[in-house]
C-alpha positions, -999 to +999 in steps of 0.1 A: +561-643-117+548-612-135+556-607-172+584-583-181+619-579-169+626-588-133+640-559-112+668-566-086+672-548-053+693-517-058+713-519-026+721-541+004+746-566+016+756-599-001+744-629+018+763-662+017+750-698+016+779-722+020+776-757+006+803-773+027+826-803+021+812-837+032+815-846+068+827-878+085+795-896+076+798-887+039+769-861+042+768-825+030+747-804+054+734-769+046+721-745+072+689-724+070+693-689+055+673-657+059+672-632+030+667-601+053+679-570+034+704-588+012+706-575-024+721-608-036+730-643-023+763-659-031+763-697-031+798-709-021+806-744-032+832-761-010+822-797-019+851-804-043+827-811-072+798-795-091+765-787-074+732-786-092+708-763-074+671-763-079+648-737-062+612-744-070+594-710-071+628-694-069+617-669-096+595-653-069+627-645-049+656-642-073+661-626-107+664-655-131+701-658-140+695-662-177+670-633-178+641-655-189+611-652-165+605-685-148+590-697-115+618-723-110+655-716-109+679-743-119+716-735-119+750-751-115+772-739-087+808-745-098+838-743-074+840-705-080+804-702-067+773-685-081+756-653-071+718-647-076+703-612-073+673-608-050+641-593-066+632-557-056+599-570-041+603-608-034+573-628-022+575-634+015+575-672+022+598-702+028+617-714-003+628-750-002+656-760-025+676-790-035+714-792-040+727-823-058+764-827-050+786-847-074+812-851-046+789-875-028+765-886-056+736-874-035+716-844-023+728-821+005+708-822+037+698-795+061+672-788+088+650-814+071+652-796+038+674-767+030+654-734+032+657-698+023+634-675+042+620-642+030+620-618+049 
């Protein structure tokens, strides 16, 4: 990530990644997501417990939520959800991420590993 302040996209829709409640097999499954022209992404937490989200290299895609430049993004996603702003010029690639869900005491699953695609 370059030094200096990260600049967010000025306009665009808000995308949504839903972290659903557990299914009948006690698993939480997340679907793939494409950034497209979204200016931000809202992570919706429907698990009934806290979710700890880790996006390695997420600083190449999102504005760091605390304003401190970093390659990795680690944030909690409370029941109210969490929104991350997309960088004005994000790096095109696949972004794998992990979502540890207190409701099941394990990580969410999804399409092998949850992914965010840019573009």
